[in-house]
C-alpha angles and dihedrals in degrees: 000000000000126000094265095061100041111148123192116218112210103178144000090271089060090049089058090050094046092093091053090048092051090052090050091051091051092048093050090049089057092056094042118108088222110049094198092064118078128188128225119212111256115263120237119274123265110250126205118261112268093003087127091057102047128045093209093057107086115223094230110111121269122170111248112238105178120125094233099034111139094205093054090047089049098233118186112266096022123113119280122253120225114261137167091264091072091063119117127239113288093230094054099035114126090008123140120221089261089065095250130114118230121251120187114230125195100171144002091271090061088053091058088067090067094055094101095031102051092123093053104037134042122204119242114193113227117248094239094060114110123238092249093056090043090061090053092048093049092048092050091046090055090053092049094043093240119152114234114205098199100032095140097051116113091349102091116077127217117243 
């Protein structure tokens, strides 16, 4: 395995799923616009210590600061703390499986910015845009050759 597709195995369960993960990496490389870049499936989120035990403790990550805290002291069997080693490859960061990065578009003028970058970025129409303006944006994107990730949203009508 090369550096781009490095996968960390944390337990025996992950070892069993490593074959599935390899297949997913190969599949995503097929759909990628750049075949040299491969994508690794996103790891699970880091949850706050004891958020599973108490309702009042929110699951969003907070660094433990107690003097006896087993997570802070990195005891074996306790949950992992986020560190720089969990970061993804710089070349594939923020990339969708299609190989594009997402760019939020509110109007046709925003779409013009992607004219020269249609291989790198894909347009994503903002949720507040009306269906009438969406049709204009999608038509202009087709002329420019820009991929629109949510082209079908709010455009189809119920019969």
